[in-house]
C-alpha positions as CSV (number, residue, x, y, z in Angstrom):
1,M,48.8,-36.6,95.3
2,T,51.6,-37.0,97.9
3,N,51.6,-38.7,101.2
4,T,51.5,-35.6,103.4
5,T,51.0,-37.6,106.6
6,L,54.3,-39.5,105.9
7,L,52.8,-42.5,107.7
8,P,55.1,-45.5,107.7
9,D,53.9,-48.7,106.1
10,D,54.8,-51.0,108.9
11,G,52.8,-49.5,111.8
12,L,49.4,-50.4,113.3
13,F,47.5,-47.1,113.5
14,I,44.2,-46.0,114.9
15,G,42.5,-42.6,114.5
16,R,39.3,-40.7,113.8
17,V,37.6,-39.4,110.7
18,R,34.6,-37.2,110.2
19,T,32.4,-37.9,107.1
20,S,29.2,-36.3,105.8
21,E,27.4,-39.7,105.9
22,A,27.7,-40.3,109.6
23,S,26.7,-38.0,112.4
24,H,29.4,-39.4,114.7
25,P,33.2,-39.5,114.2
26,L,34.4,-42.8,112.8
27,V,37.1,-45.0,114.4
28,V,39.5,-45.8,111.6
29,T,42.7,-47.6,110.8
30,V,45.0,-47.6,107.8
31,R,45.8,-50.6,105.6
32,G,47.8,-50.5,102.5
33,G,47.3,-46.7,102.1
34,T,43.5,-47.0,102.5
35,V,41.6,-45.7,105.5
36,F,39.1,-48.3,106.9
37,D,36.1,-47.6,109.2
38,I,36.3,-50.1,112.1
39,T,33.6,-48.4,114.3
40,S,31.5,-51.1,116.0
41,S,29.2,-51.4,119.1
42,M,32.1,-53.3,120.7
43,A,34.4,-50.3,120.3
44,P,32.5,-47.2,119.1
45,T,35.3,-44.8,120.4
46,V,39.1,-44.8,120.3
47,R,38.8,-44.8,124.1
48,D,37.1,-48.2,124.0
49,V,39.8,-49.7,121.8
50,C,42.5,-48.4,124.1
51,E,40.7,-50.0,127.1
52,M,40.9,-53.5,125.5
53,P,43.4,-56.1,126.8
54,D,45.1,-56.1,123.4
55,P,44.3,-52.9,121.4
56,A,46.7,-53.7,118.6
57,G,45.3,-57.2,118.2
58,Y,41.8,-55.9,118.0
59,V,42.6,-53.3,115.4
60,H,44.6,-55.8,113.3
61,A,41.7,-58.3,113.2
62,A,38.8,-55.8,113.0
63,A,36.5,-56.0,110.0
64,G,36.3,-52.6,108.2
65,E,34.8,-50.7,105.4
66,P,37.1,-48.6,103.1
67,I,36.2,-44.9,103.1
68,G,39.0,-43.6,100.9
69,S,42.7,-43.3,100.3
70,L,44.9,-41.9,103.1
71,D,46.4,-39.4,100.7
72,A,43.1,-38.0,99.5
73,I,41.6,-37.8,103.1
74,A,44.8,-36.1,104.3
75,A,44.7,-33.6,101.5
76,N,41.1,-32.8,102.2
77,S,41.9,-32.4,105.9
78,L,44.0,-29.2,105.3
79,Q,41.6,-26.5,106.7
80,A,42.0,-24.1,103.8
81,A,41.1,-26.7,101.2
82,R,38.4,-28.7,103.0
83,D,35.4,-30.0,101.1
84,P,32.9,-30.8,104.0
85,Q,31.3,-33.5,101.8
86,K,34.5,-35.5,101.9
87,P,36.2,-37.3,104.8
88,I,38.6,-35.3,107.1
89,L,41.0,-36.5,109.7
90,L,40.3,-35.5,113.3
91,S,42.4,-35.7,116.4
92,P,43.0,-39.4,117.1
93,V,41.8,-39.2,120.7
94,D,38.2,-38.7,121.9
95,L,37.1,-39.2,125.5
96,Q,40.6,-39.3,127.0
97,A,41.8,-36.6,129.2
98,V,44.5,-34.5,127.5
99,K,47.3,-33.6,129.9
100,A,50.9,-32.4,129.4
101,S,54.1,-32.5,131.2
102,G,56.5,-29.5,131.1
103,V,60.2,-28.8,131.7
104,T,61.2,-32.4,131.0
105,F,64.3,-31.4,129.0
106,V,67.1,-29.3,130.5
107,V,67.2,-27.0,127.4
108,S,63.6,-26.1,127.7
109,L,64.0,-25.9,131.5
110,L,66.6,-23.1,131.0
111,E,64.3,-21.4,128.5
112,R,61.5,-21.4,131.1
113,V,63.8,-19.8,133.6
114,I,64.7,-17.2,131.0
115,E,61.1,-16.5,130.3
116,E,60.4,-15.9,134.0
117,Q,63.5,-13.7,134.5
118,A,62.6,-11.7,131.4
119,R,59.1,-11.2,132.6
120,G,57.7,-12.0,129.1
121,S,60.1,-9.6,127.3
122,A,61.8,-11.2,124.3
123,E,64.3,-8.3,124.2
124,K,65.8,-9.2,127.5
125,A,66.0,-13.0,126.9
126,D,69.3,-13.1,125.1
127,A,71.2,-11.3,127.8
128,I,69.7,-13.5,130.5
129,R,70.4,-16.7,128.5
130,A,74.1,-15.8,128.2
131,D,74.3,-14.9,131.9
132,I,72.8,-18.2,133.1
133,A,74.9,-20.3,130.6
134,G,78.0,-18.6,131.9
135,L,77.1,-19.6,135.5
136,I,76.2,-23.3,135.0
137,G,77.4,-24.2,131.4
138,H,75.5,-25.2,128.3
139,D,75.4,-29.0,128.4
140,L,73.2,-30.2,131.2
141,S,71.7,-33.1,129.1
142,K,72.9,-35.8,131.5
143,L,71.5,-34.1,134.6
144,K,69.1,-36.4,136.6
145,P,66.3,-34.6,138.5
146,G,66.9,-34.9,142.3
147,S,70.5,-36.0,142.0
148,P,73.4,-34.4,144.0
149,E,74.6,-32.7,140.8
150,A,71.1,-31.2,140.3
151,M,71.1,-29.9,143.9
152,E,74.6,-28.3,143.3
153,I,73.2,-26.4,140.3
154,K,70.2,-25.4,142.4
155,A,72.5,-23.9,145.0
156,K,74.4,-21.9,142.3
157,L,71.2,-20.5,140.9
158,I,69.7,-19.6,144.3
159,Q,72.9,-17.7,145.0
160,R,72.5,-15.8,141.7
161,G,68.9,-15.1,142.5
162,A,67.7,-17.2,139.5
163,W,66.0,-20.1,141.3
164,S,62.4,-20.5,140.1
165,Q,59.4,-22.9,140.1
166,Y,60.6,-24.1,136.7
167,L,63.9,-25.3,138.1
168,E,62.0,-26.9,140.9
169,V,59.9,-29.1,138.6
170,G,62.8,-29.5,136.1
171,I,65.5,-30.9,138.4
172,G,63.5,-31.4,141.6
173,P,61.7,-34.6,142.6
174,D,58.2,-33.8,141.2
175,A,57.2,-33.5,137.5
176,E,55.0,-30.7,136.2
177,I,51.7,-32.1,134.9
178,F,48.9,-29.8,133.7
179,T,45.7,-30.0,131.7
180,K,46.2,-29.1,128.0
181,C,42.6,-29.2,127.0
182,Q,39.3,-30.9,127.7
183,P,38.4,-34.3,126.2
184,M,37.2,-33.9,122.6
185,A,38.8,-30.4,122.3
186,S,42.1,-31.3,120.6
187,V,42.5,-30.8,116.9
188,G,44.1,-33.1,114.3
189,F,46.1,-33.2,111.1
190,G,45.4,-30.3,108.8
191,A,43.4,-28.3,111.3
192,E,44.3,-24.7,112.3
193,V,46.0,-24.2,115.6
194,G,45.2,-21.2,117.7
195,L,47.1,-18.4,119.5
196,H,45.4,-16.2,122.1
197,P,45.3,-12.7,120.6
198,V,47.1,-11.1,123.6
199,S,50.3,-13.0,122.9
200,T,53.2,-11.4,120.9
201,W,55.8,-14.0,121.9
202,N,54.9,-17.6,121.3
203,N,56.1,-20.9,119.8
204,P,55.2,-24.4,118.8
205,E,56.3,-27.3,121.0
206,P,56.9,-30.5,119.0
207,E,56.3,-33.4,121.2
208,I,55.3,-37.1,121.5
209,A,52.1,-37.8,123.5
210,M,51.7,-41.1,125.3
211,I,48.3,-42.8,125.2
212,A,47.4,-44.6,128.4
213,A,44.4,-46.7,129.4
214,S,42.5,-46.1,132.6
215,S,44.7,-48.7,134.3
216,G,47.8,-46.6,133.6
217,R,49.0,-49.1,130.9
218,I,50.6,-47.3,128.0
219,V,49.1,-48.6,124.8
220,G,50.6,-46.3,122.1
221,A,51.8,-42.9,121.2
222,T,51.2,-40.0,118.7
223,L,52.7,-36.7,117.8
224,G,51.6,-33.4,119.3
225,N,51.9,-29.6,119.2
226,D,51.7,-28.1,122.7
227,V,51.2,-24.5,121.5
228,N,52.7,-22.2,124.0
229,L,52.5,-18.5,124.8
230,R,55.9,-17.6,126.1
231,D,55.1,-14.0,127.1
232,V,51.9,-15.0,129.0
233,E,53.5,-17.8,131.0
234,G,56.6,-15.7,131.6
235,R,54.5,-13.0,133.3
236,S,53.4,-15.5,135.9
237,A,53.2,-19.3,136.3
238,L,49.7,-18.8,137.5
239,L,48.7,-17.8,134.0
240,L,49.6,-21.3,132.7
241,G,46.0,-22.0,131.8
242,K,45.8,-18.9,129.6
243,A,49.2,-19.7,128.1
244,K,48.4,-23.3,127.3
245,D,44.6,-24.0,127.0
246,N,42.9,-22.0,124.3
247,N,40.6,-22.8,121.4
248,A,42.6,-25.1,119.0
249,S,45.8,-24.9,121.0
250,A,46.3,-28.6,121.4
251,A,47.1,-30.6,118.2
252,L,47.5,-34.4,118.1
253,G,48.0,-36.8,115.2
254,P,47.9,-37.9,112.5
255,F,47.2,-41.2,114.2
256,I,47.9,-43.1,117.3
257,R,50.6,-45.8,116.7
258,L,49.7,-48.8,118.9
259,F,52.3,-50.9,120.6
260,D,52.7,-54.3,119.0
261,D,55.5,-56.7,118.1
262,N,57.1,-54.1,115.8
263,F,56.8,-51.0,118.0
264,S,57.3,-50.4,121.7
265,I,58.1,-47.9,124.4
266,D,61.8,-48.3,123.5
267,D,61.0,-46.8,120.0
268,V,59.5,-43.8,121.7
269,K,62.6,-43.3,123.9
270,Q,64.9,-43.3,120.8
271,A,62.7,-41.1,118.6
272,I,63.8,-37.9,117.0
273,V,61.0,-35.4,116.8
274,R,61.5,-32.8,114.0
275,L,59.9,-29.4,113.6
276,K,59.6,-27.2,110.6
277,V,58.0,-23.8,110.5
278,E,57.3,-22.1,107.2
279,G,56.0,-18.5,107.2
280,E,54.1,-16.6,104.5
281,D,56.9,-14.0,104.9
282,G,59.5,-16.5,103.6
283,F,60.8,-17.2,107.1
284,S,61.8,-20.8,107.7
285,L,62.9,-22.6,110.9
286,E,63.9,-26.2,111.5
287,G,64.9,-28.1,114.6
288,A,64.7,-31.4,116.4
289,S,64.3,-33.0,119.8
290,S,65.9,-36.3,120.8
291,M,63.8,-38.3,123.2
292,A,66.9,-39.9,124.4
293,E,67.7,-36.7,126.2
294,I,64.5,-36.5,128.2
295,S,65.2,-36.2,131.9
296,R,62.2,-38.2,133.1
297,S,61.1,-41.4,131.3
298,P,57.7,-41.7,129.6
299,E,56.7,-44.3,132.3
300,E,57.7,-41.9,135.1
301,L,55.7,-39.1,133.6
302,V,52.5,-41.2,133.1
303,A,52.9,-42.5,136.7
304,A,53.1,-38.8,137.8
305,A,49.9,-38.0,136.0
306,M,47.8,-41.1,137.0
307,G,47.7,-43.7,139.7
308,P,46.3,-44.2,143.2
309,H,46.5,-40.4,143.6
310,H,44.5,-39.6,140.4
311,Q,42.3,-41.8,138.2
312,Y,41.2,-41.2,134.6
313,P,38.4,-43.7,133.8
314,D,38.6,-42.9,130.1
315,G,42.4,-42.9,130.0
316,L,44.6,-40.1,128.9
317,A,46.9,-38.6,126.3
318,L,50.0,-37.1,127.9
319,Y,52.4,-34.7,126.0
320,L,55.9,-35.5,127.1
321,G,57.5,-32.1,126.7
322,T,60.2,-30.8,124.2
323,M,63.8,-29.9,124.3
324,F,63.4,-27.6,121.3
325,V,62.6,-24.0,122.1
326,P,63.2,-21.8,119.0
327,S,65.4,-18.7,119.6
328,K,66.2,-17.8,116.0
329,D,65.5,-14.2,115.4
330,R,62.5,-13.4,113.2
331,G,62.9,-9.8,112.2
332,E,64.6,-7.5,114.6
333,K,67.8,-8.9,116.1
334,G,67.6,-10.0,119.7
335,K,63.8,-10.4,119.7
336,G,63.9,-14.2,119.0
337,F,61.2,-16.3,117.4
338,T,57.4,-15.8,117.5
339,H,54.7,-17.1,115.3
340,K,52.9,-15.1,112.6
341,V,49.4,-15.9,111.4
342,G,49.6,-18.2,108.4
343,D,52.7,-20.2,109.6
344,I,52.7,-23.8,108.5
345,V,54.0,-26.1,111.3
346,T,55.1,-29.6,110.5
347,I,56.0,-32.0,113.4
348,S,57.3,-35.3,112.2
349,S,59.1,-38.5,113.4
350,E,60.1,-41.5,111.4
351,K,57.8,-44.0,113.2
352,F,54.8,-41.7,113.6
353,G,54.5,-39.8,110.3
354,A,53.8,-36.0,110.3
355,L,51.4,-33.6,112.0
356,V,50.7,-30.5,109.9
357,N,48.8,-27.4,111.1
358,R,48.4,-23.8,110.1
359,V,48.6,-21.0,112.7
360,R,45.8,-18.6,113.3
361,L,44.4,-16.6,116.2
362,S,42.2,-18.8,118.5
363,P,39.0,-16.8,118.0
364,D,39.4,-17.2,114.2
365,C,39.9,-21.0,114.3
366,P,36.7,-23.1,114.1
367,H,35.1,-23.0,117.5
368,W,34.9,-26.2,119.6
369,T,31.2,-27.1,119.5
370,Y,31.2,-31.0,119.5
371,G,31.8,-32.4,123.0
372,A,31.3,-35.7,124.9
373,S,27.5,-35.1,125.2
374,H,27.2,-34.7,121.4
375,L,29.2,-37.8,120.8
376,M,27.1,-39.9,123.2
377,R,23.9,-38.8,121.6
378,D,25.1,-39.5,118.1
379,L,26.4,-42.9,119.0
380,A,23.1,-43.7,120.7
381,R,21.2,-42.7,117.6
382,A,23.4,-44.9,115.5
383,D,22.7,-47.8,117.9
384,L,26.4,-48.1,118.8
385,I,25.9,-47.7,122.5
């Protein structure tokens, strides 16, 4: 059995597992390739661990019961092969708000402008892409939001009639922050990720998500897939909720890597996030995002999401955005990339492991039925709260 999570050996990880023996999800860590249950009345949720003064120190020292090998649990977590009597991985967050930031890389910024100009039409996108690139060039990776250079580009695009709300949040002073899903609604490693049935032009968004405590302190990070409906968002930015927040449209995992002496925010800033899409039709797509090219730092984005202006008493998970927007044709030339049901999406990064999910339509994915109220009742019945 292979290590499908690609979890590095040197990290301090925390996550969640569902077993048939317990009514509530278990808080777990990984030690030497074995998954240990560290759920306790002191910290019955991942949220509680993240609120501690030293989450990494707590997880490192926590007593635990082995529940199985990581490889076996990961293999059983793949939705198509699940045995409900055996443990499965869940999203590693529970009560945290799940937010996302958008248009944080200039490459994705230009693609958002193209979506808007094309009005959701994949056929028009190539021509618009070439037109805008001819106007302002291809390499805008060093552009700092709010800088004089950014304002010069803004003037050129206004003159062409291409200025938009995406450019405003991409190179203006304020970041885009939106709700990706409700607490307890994200899915984890091996789960199916969902597309709204109305969409015919959509894509995965391979990202890193920061994990912050209620104080705003960043305690760790994980991988995420911010599933996106390009045609829906392209029709109107007011449809962002429909484009972003659907059943099983937010994937996180496989685990949260906590900050410790061997892993810090600097590792996040230098990470390469890789994407691979494999279709049942033989289609294959690969790409990567370099976090070094993000236009707003993780700290800036977390501060934009929470602070004196907005509190999150259970902390939050914040997707940081992606620079990779697939444009490789899938089928007819000029129509670009879109998902097909059955696609396997693998998002990986050296210090985080790999997040693997299979694409389905949202109504066909397992429905979200276990929320915060269910968790509280189950933890109370287990005398953990």
